[in-house]
C-alpha positions, 0 to 999 in steps of 0.5 A: 279327165271329164267327171260327172258328179252325182250328189244331193245332201250336205254330205256331198258338198265337200266332195264336189268342192274338192274335185273342183279345187283339185283342178278336175273338169266337172262337166255335169252335176246330177242331183235330185229334183227340187222338193217342196219344204217348210210351211210355204212348200216352196221348192228348195234346191239341194245343197249340191245344186246350190254349190254347183250353180255357184261354181257355174257348173251345168246341173241335171235333175232327172226324175228317173234313171231308167227311162233313158233321159239320164243315159242320153244326157250322159252320152252327150257329156261323155265323162271318163268317170262318174263320181257318186256321193249320197245321190239317192238314186240307183244307177242302172247297168247301162249308166254304170257301164258308160264311163271308161273309168267306171263309176265310184261312190263315196260311202260313209262307213267301213264297207262291207259293214253298214251298207245302205242308207244310214250308215253313220247313224247305225254305227253310233246306234250299235255302239261302234268306237270306230268308223270311216269312209270307203271309196268303192266301184259301183256295182248293181247291188247296194254298196257291194262293189270293190273297194278302192280306198278306205280311211278310219276314224274313232267315234267320240263317246259324246259325238252325235250323228250330225257331228260325225256326218260332218267329219266323214264328209270332209274325210270322204272328199279328201280320200276321193281326190286321192283315189281319182288321182290313182284312177287317172294314173292307173295305179288304183288297186281295187279289192273285192269285199268280203260279203260274209262280213256285210251288214245293212244300215236300214233307213231310220224311222220314228218307231226307233225314237221312244226310250226304253229305260230298261236298256243300258245307259250306254245304249240309251246314250247311243240312241240319243246320239244316233238319232240326232237330229232326226228322228230324235230319241224321245221321252215322256216327262211330266206328261210331255213328249220330249225329243232328247237331244243330248245326254251324258254317262254319269259313271255312277251306279244305282240300285233303283228300278230302271226309269227312276228319276234320281235327280230333277233340279237346277243341276239337271235330270238323272235317271236310273237305267236298266244296267244300274247305271245312271244317265244325265239328260242335258238337253231336250225339246218339248213338242211344239217348243224350242230346244232347252237345257233339261234344267230349264224344262224342269222349272215349268215341269217339276218331276218329283225324285222317285218318279218312275219314267215308262217307255212312250207307247 
Protein backbone atom coordinates (compact mmCIF):
# COMPACT_ATOMS: atom_id res chain seq x y z
CA UNK A 1 0.00 0.00 0.00
CA UNK A 2 1.34 3.40 -1.01
CA UNK A 3 0.87 6.26 1.45
CA UNK A 4 1.39 9.99 1.07
CA UNK A 5 2.02 11.69 4.40
CA UNK A 6 1.18 15.34 5.05
CA UNK A 7 2.39 17.08 8.20
CA UNK A 8 4.52 19.92 9.46
CA UNK A 9 5.29 20.34 13.21
CA UNK A 10 6.76 18.08 15.89
CA UNK A 11 3.31 16.62 16.56
CA UNK A 12 3.39 14.88 13.16
CA UNK A 13 6.88 13.42 13.50
CA UNK A 14 5.96 10.29 15.52
CA UNK A 15 3.19 9.45 13.03
CA UNK A 16 5.53 9.59 10.04
CA UNK A 17 8.16 7.58 11.88
CA UNK A 18 5.58 5.00 12.97
CA UNK A 19 4.36 4.41 9.41
CA UNK A 20 7.91 3.71 8.29
CA UNK A 21 8.61 1.45 11.26
CA UNK A 22 5.45 -0.53 10.49
CA UNK A 23 6.78 -1.23 7.01
CA UNK A 24 4.44 0.95 4.98
CA UNK A 25 5.65 2.52 1.73
CA UNK A 26 5.57 6.29 2.17
CA UNK A 27 5.86 7.41 -1.45
CA UNK A 28 5.88 11.13 -0.70
CA UNK A 29 5.79 13.64 2.13
CA UNK A 30 4.03 17.00 1.90
CA UNK A 31 4.97 19.71 4.38
CA UNK A 32 4.75 23.49 4.66
CA UNK A 33 7.33 25.59 2.77
CA UNK A 34 10.50 26.48 4.68
CA UNK A 35 9.98 29.62 6.75
CA UNK A 36 12.41 32.31 7.94
CA UNK A 37 12.99 32.22 11.69
CA UNK A 38 15.03 33.79 14.48
CA UNK A 39 17.16 36.91 14.26
CA UNK A 40 18.98 35.96 11.08
CA UNK A 41 15.67 35.08 9.38
CA UNK A 42 17.28 32.03 7.85
CA UNK A 43 14.96 29.55 6.19
CA UNK A 44 14.17 26.68 8.53
CA UNK A 45 12.89 23.26 7.54
CA UNK A 46 9.85 21.87 9.32
CA UNK A 47 10.41 18.97 11.74
CA UNK A 48 8.57 16.67 9.31
CA UNK A 49 10.83 17.68 6.43
CA UNK A 50 13.93 17.06 8.51
CA UNK A 51 12.76 13.56 9.39
CA UNK A 52 11.61 12.78 5.84
CA UNK A 53 14.95 13.79 4.33
CA UNK A 54 16.73 11.74 6.98
CA UNK A 55 14.65 8.73 5.95
CA UNK A 56 15.39 9.31 2.27
CA UNK A 57 11.79 10.17 1.40
CA UNK A 58 10.67 12.52 -1.37
CA UNK A 59 9.49 15.88 0.02
CA UNK A 60 7.02 18.26 -1.61
CA UNK A 61 6.26 21.78 -0.38
CA UNK A 62 3.54 23.37 -2.52
CA UNK A 63 2.59 26.90 -1.47
CA UNK A 64 -1.04 26.27 -2.35
CA UNK A 65 -3.30 23.23 -2.57
CA UNK A 66 -5.87 24.54 -5.05
CA UNK A 67 -3.79 25.69 -8.02
CA UNK A 68 -3.34 22.21 -9.53
CA UNK A 69 0.31 21.73 -8.58
CA UNK A 70 -0.37 19.54 -5.55
CA UNK A 71 -3.04 17.56 -7.39
CA UNK A 72 -0.66 16.89 -10.28
CA UNK A 73 2.04 15.59 -7.92
CA UNK A 74 -0.45 13.34 -6.16
CA UNK A 75 -1.80 11.95 -9.41
CA UNK A 76 1.74 10.92 -10.34
CA UNK A 77 2.39 9.39 -6.92
CA UNK A 78 -0.98 7.58 -7.04
CA UNK A 79 -1.24 6.84 -3.31
CA UNK A 80 -3.75 4.36 -1.92
CA UNK A 81 -4.10 6.51 1.20
CA UNK A 82 -3.27 10.03 2.32
CA UNK A 83 -2.43 10.49 6.01
CA UNK A 84 -2.56 14.00 7.46
CA UNK A 85 -1.21 15.08 10.86
CA UNK A 86 -1.14 18.81 11.63
CA UNK A 87 -0.29 19.74 8.03
CA UNK A 88 -1.67 23.25 8.31
CA UNK A 89 -3.39 23.38 4.92
CA UNK A 90 -6.95 22.53 3.89
CA UNK A 91 -7.27 19.83 1.24
CA UNK A 92 -9.69 20.55 -1.62
CA UNK A 93 -12.27 18.04 -2.77
CA UNK A 94 -10.28 16.83 -5.79
CA UNK A 95 -7.46 15.76 -3.47
CA UNK A 96 -9.78 14.26 -0.85
CA UNK A 97 -11.36 12.11 -3.57
CA UNK A 98 -8.07 10.94 -5.09
CA UNK A 99 -6.84 7.96 -2.98
CA UNK A 100 -8.86 4.73 -3.17
CA UNK A 101 -8.81 4.41 0.64
CA UNK A 102 -9.46 8.10 1.20
CA UNK A 103 -7.71 10.68 3.37
CA UNK A 104 -7.42 10.29 7.12
CA UNK A 105 -6.36 12.74 9.81
CA UNK A 106 -4.68 12.42 13.20
CA UNK A 107 -6.45 14.92 15.48
CA UNK A 108 -5.45 15.71 19.07
CA UNK A 109 -8.85 15.70 20.76
CA UNK A 110 -11.82 13.43 21.30
CA UNK A 111 -13.93 14.60 18.39
CA UNK A 112 -16.44 16.13 18.00
CA UNK A 113 -15.07 18.17 20.93
CA UNK A 114 -12.35 20.70 20.12
CA UNK A 115 -12.36 20.81 16.36
CA UNK A 116 -9.87 23.29 14.96
CA UNK A 117 -6.40 24.67 15.46
CA UNK A 118 -5.57 24.39 19.18
CA UNK A 119 -7.41 21.43 20.72
CA UNK A 120 -4.68 20.53 23.21
CA UNK A 121 -4.51 24.04 24.65
CA UNK A 122 -8.25 24.49 24.91
CA UNK A 123 -8.77 21.18 26.67
CA UNK A 124 -6.47 22.43 29.44
CA UNK A 125 -7.79 26.01 29.39
CA UNK A 126 -11.30 24.67 29.92
CA UNK A 127 -10.27 22.49 32.83
CA UNK A 128 -10.91 19.14 31.15
CA UNK A 129 -9.68 16.11 33.08
CA UNK A 130 -9.57 13.88 30.00
CA UNK A 131 -8.65 14.20 26.34
CA UNK A 132 -7.24 11.95 23.64
CA UNK A 133 -6.63 11.45 19.93
CA UNK A 134 -8.96 10.69 17.04
CA UNK A 135 -8.27 9.14 13.65
CA UNK A 136 -10.96 10.36 11.27
CA UNK A 137 -11.81 10.41 7.62
CA UNK A 138 -11.26 13.87 6.18
CA UNK A 139 -14.24 15.77 4.80
CA UNK A 140 -14.75 19.27 3.43
CA UNK A 141 -15.60 20.72 6.85
CA UNK A 142 -12.99 21.29 9.58
CA UNK A 143 -12.59 18.02 11.51
CA UNK A 144 -16.12 16.91 10.62
CA UNK A 145 -15.41 13.52 9.02
CA UNK A 146 -16.42 10.10 10.32
CA UNK A 147 -14.42 8.70 13.25
CA UNK A 148 -12.31 5.60 12.63
CA UNK A 149 -10.67 5.24 16.05
CA UNK A 150 -10.15 7.06 19.35
CA UNK A 151 -7.88 6.69 22.37
CA UNK A 152 -8.41 8.49 25.69
CA UNK A 153 -6.01 9.71 28.36
CA UNK A 154 -6.38 11.64 31.62
CA UNK A 155 -4.89 15.12 31.87
CA UNK A 156 -2.72 15.51 34.96
CA UNK A 157 -3.53 18.56 37.08
CA UNK A 158 0.01 19.90 36.66
CA UNK A 159 0.56 18.87 33.03
CA UNK A 160 1.07 21.76 30.62
CA UNK A 161 0.17 21.94 26.94
CA UNK A 162 3.71 21.14 25.76
CA UNK A 163 3.85 17.98 27.85
CA UNK A 164 0.39 16.87 26.73
CA UNK A 165 1.32 17.68 23.11
CA UNK A 166 4.20 15.21 23.28
CA UNK A 167 2.07 12.48 24.83
CA UNK A 168 -0.76 12.87 22.34
CA UNK A 169 1.67 12.90 19.41
CA UNK A 170 2.92 9.46 20.44
CA UNK A 171 -0.61 8.18 21.15
CA UNK A 172 -1.73 9.42 17.74
CA UNK A 173 1.13 7.61 16.00
CA UNK A 174 0.28 4.30 17.67
CA UNK A 175 -3.42 4.64 16.92
CA UNK A 176 -2.66 5.63 13.33
CA UNK A 177 -0.78 2.42 12.60
CA UNK A 178 -3.60 0.32 14.08
CA UNK A 179 -6.13 2.20 11.95
CA UNK A 180 -4.12 1.89 8.73
CA UNK A 181 -3.93 -1.86 9.30
CA UNK A 182 -7.73 -1.98 9.60
CA UNK A 183 -8.19 0.09 6.44
CA UNK A 184 -5.82 -2.20 4.58
CA UNK A 185 -7.71 -5.27 5.80
CA UNK A 186 -11.11 -3.73 5.08
CA UNK A 187 -12.22 -4.08 8.71
CA UNK A 188 -12.40 -0.39 9.65
CA UNK A 189 -15.81 0.75 10.90
CA UNK A 190 -16.26 4.53 10.56
CA UNK A 191 -18.77 6.20 12.88
CA UNK A 192 -20.42 9.55 12.01
CA UNK A 193 -19.78 12.38 14.47
CA UNK A 194 -22.56 13.80 16.59
CA UNK A 195 -22.32 17.35 15.29
CA UNK A 196 -24.61 18.64 18.05
CA UNK A 197 -21.78 17.93 20.51
CA UNK A 198 -19.11 19.78 18.53
CA UNK A 199 -16.98 22.55 20.00
CA UNK A 200 -14.33 24.72 18.36
CA UNK A 201 -10.71 25.18 19.43
CA UNK A 202 -9.73 28.52 17.92
CA UNK A 203 -6.17 29.74 17.41
CA UNK A 204 -4.46 31.20 20.45
CA UNK A 205 -3.54 34.88 20.76
CA UNK A 206 -1.66 37.16 23.16
CA UNK A 207 -4.98 38.71 24.15
CA UNK A 208 -5.51 35.60 26.28
CA UNK A 209 -2.26 36.11 28.20
CA UNK A 210 -3.02 38.64 31.01
CA UNK A 211 -3.98 36.98 34.29
CA UNK A 212 -7.13 38.28 35.96
CA UNK A 213 -6.80 37.65 39.70
CA UNK A 214 -10.56 37.81 40.07
CA UNK A 215 -10.79 34.38 38.46
CA UNK A 216 -10.54 31.18 40.48
CA UNK A 217 -7.16 29.69 41.34
CA UNK A 218 -7.95 26.66 39.20
CA UNK A 219 -8.85 28.82 36.19
CA UNK A 220 -5.58 30.75 36.51
CA UNK A 221 -3.60 27.53 36.95
CA UNK A 222 -5.25 26.15 33.80
CA UNK A 223 -4.47 29.40 31.97
CA UNK A 224 -0.78 29.06 32.81
CA UNK A 225 -0.71 25.39 31.73
CA UNK A 226 -2.86 25.87 28.63
CA UNK A 227 -0.92 28.81 27.22
CA UNK A 228 2.50 27.22 27.71
CA UNK A 229 4.86 27.69 25.89
CA UNK A 230 3.04 30.24 23.69
CA UNK A 231 1.64 32.82 24.11
CA UNK A 232 2.10 32.24 27.89
CA UNK A 233 0.08 33.65 30.75
CA UNK A 234 1.42 37.03 31.90
CA UNK A 235 1.37 39.16 35.04
CA UNK A 236 2.89 42.50 36.05
CA UNK A 237 5.07 42.11 39.15
CA UNK A 238 6.87 45.12 40.65
CA UNK A 239 6.18 46.96 37.39
CA UNK A 240 7.78 44.21 35.28
CA UNK A 241 5.77 42.23 32.77
CA UNK A 242 6.49 38.55 33.27
CA UNK A 243 5.46 35.36 31.58
CA UNK A 244 4.14 33.02 34.24
CA UNK A 245 5.47 29.60 33.32
CA UNK A 246 4.54 27.33 36.21
CA UNK A 247 2.09 27.51 39.09
CA UNK A 248 0.59 25.21 41.70
CA UNK A 249 -2.66 25.09 43.61
CA UNK A 250 -1.78 25.51 47.27
CA UNK A 251 -5.02 24.02 48.56
CA UNK A 252 -5.22 26.83 51.11
CA UNK A 253 -7.95 29.42 51.55
CA UNK A 254 -7.83 33.13 52.36
CA UNK A 255 -10.24 35.98 53.00
CA UNK A 256 -7.94 38.53 51.41
CA UNK A 257 -9.02 40.40 48.27
CA UNK A 258 -8.19 38.81 44.92
CA UNK A 259 -4.71 39.72 43.73
CA UNK A 260 -3.35 40.19 47.24
CA UNK A 261 0.24 39.01 47.65
CA UNK A 262 0.23 36.68 50.66
CA UNK A 263 3.86 35.66 50.53
CA UNK A 264 6.85 36.88 48.53
CA UNK A 265 10.17 35.52 49.77
CA UNK A 266 12.72 32.78 49.21
CA UNK A 267 9.92 30.21 49.44
CA UNK A 268 8.13 31.78 46.47
CA UNK A 269 5.17 33.97 45.57
CA UNK A 270 1.61 33.27 46.74
CA UNK A 271 -1.41 35.22 45.54
CA UNK A 272 -5.07 35.29 46.61
CA UNK A 273 -7.55 34.51 43.83
CA UNK A 274 -11.19 35.36 43.22
CA UNK A 275 -12.57 32.20 44.82
CA UNK A 276 -10.65 32.64 48.07
CA UNK A 277 -8.10 30.00 47.06
CA UNK A 278 -4.35 30.62 46.85
CA UNK A 279 -2.16 30.22 43.77
CA UNK A 280 1.58 29.59 44.07
CA UNK A 281 3.70 31.14 41.32
CA UNK A 282 6.74 28.90 40.92
CA UNK A 283 8.49 29.94 37.71
CA UNK A 284 8.36 33.04 35.55
CA UNK A 285 10.22 34.90 32.83
CA UNK A 286 10.58 38.70 32.95
CA UNK A 287 10.53 40.45 29.57
CA UNK A 288 13.97 40.25 27.99
CA UNK A 289 15.30 37.81 30.58
CA UNK A 290 15.63 34.06 31.00
CA UNK A 291 13.16 31.88 32.85
CA UNK A 292 13.77 31.74 36.59
CA UNK A 293 12.26 30.60 39.85
CA UNK A 294 9.85 33.13 41.34
CA UNK A 295 12.06 33.30 44.43
CA UNK A 296 15.04 34.35 42.26
CA UNK A 297 12.96 37.12 40.65
CA UNK A 298 11.95 38.41 44.07
CA UNK A 299 15.60 38.88 45.06
CA UNK A 300 15.81 41.79 42.64
CA UNK A 301 12.16 42.80 42.78
CA UNK A 302 10.91 42.63 46.36
CA UNK A 303 7.13 42.76 46.59
CA UNK A 304 5.69 43.68 49.99
CA UNK A 305 3.15 41.30 51.46
CA UNK A 306 -0.30 42.86 51.10
CA UNK A 307 0.43 44.35 47.67
CA UNK A 308 -2.60 43.94 45.42
CA UNK A 309 -1.81 42.81 41.88
CA UNK A 310 -4.08 43.99 39.08
CA UNK A 311 -4.75 42.64 35.61
CA UNK A 312 -2.36 43.91 32.94
CA UNK A 313 -4.14 46.25 30.56
